[in-house]
C-alpha positions in Angstrom: 126.7 -54.6 221.9 128.8 -53.2 224.7 131.5 -55.1 226.5 133.9 -54.1 229.3 137.5 -54.8 228.5 140.1 -55.1 231.3 143.9 -54.9 230.8 146.4 -56.5 233.1 150.1 -56.3 234.0 152.3 -55.1 231.2 149.3 -54.4 228.8 147.8 -52.0 231.3 151.0 -50.1 231.5 151.6 -50.1 227.8 148.1 -48.9 226.9 147.8 -46.5 229.7 144.4 -47.7 230.7 143.1 -50.4 233.0 139.6 -50.8 231.7 137.2 -49.4 229.0 133.9 -50.1 227.4 133.9 -51.0 223.8 130.9 -50.9 221.4 130.9 -53.7 218.9 128.7 -53.6 215.9 125.7 -55.9 215.7 124.0 -58.2 218.2 126.5 -61.1 217.9 130.2 -61.0 218.2 133.2 -63.2 219.1 136.2 -62.3 221.2 138.2 -61.8 217.9 136.1 -58.7 217.2 137.6 -57.0 220.3 141.2 -57.8 219.2 140.5 -56.6 215.7 139.0 -53.3 216.9 142.0 -52.7 219.3 144.6 -53.6 216.6 143.1 -51.0 214.3 144.2 -48.3 216.8 147.8 -48.9 215.6 150.9 -49.2 217.9 151.2 -50.1 220.7 147.9 -52.0 220.4 148.6 -53.7 217.1 152.1 -54.9 218.2 151.0 -56.1 221.8 148.0 -57.9 220.4 149.6 -59.3 217.3 149.1 -62.8 216.1 152.3 -64.0 217.8 152.1 -61.8 220.9 151.0 -64.7 223.2 148.3 -62.7 225.1 145.5 -64.5 226.9 141.8 -63.7 227.2 139.1 -64.5 229.7 135.4 -63.8 229.2 133.5 -63.4 232.5 136.5 -64.8 234.4 136.7 -68.0 232.3 139.6 -68.5 229.9 138.5 -67.9 226.4 139.8 -68.0 222.8 139.2 -65.8 219.8 136.1 -67.8 218.8 134.4 -67.4 222.2 131.0 -65.8 221.6 130.2 -62.6 223.4 127.0 -61.2 224.8 126.1 -57.6 225.6 127.5 -56.7 229.0 130.3 -59.3 229.1 133.6 -58.6 230.8 136.6 -59.5 228.8 140.1 -59.5 230.3 143.3 -59.4 228.3 146.6 -60.2 229.9 150.1 -61.1 228.8 151.3 -64.7 228.8 153.4 -64.3 232.0 151.8 -62.4 234.8 153.6 -62.1 238.1 152.0 -62.5 241.5 
């Protein structure tokens, strides 16, 4: 399954990328699978997406949690808790 991941604000700057496609194993996955895959990259990913980091997620422009199911082709946005306008 492939999903498009978008990074916003401070996360975009920290990771040095604004978007990427991730391949997740299997036909079914939850948003937590994306976070797990990104944390395995080490710092700065593991720190910025840590359990207490306070980031937010949206799937197809709807706020989502780690247990939100994903489908092939979904767009997942990850942004820090405070985003300026």
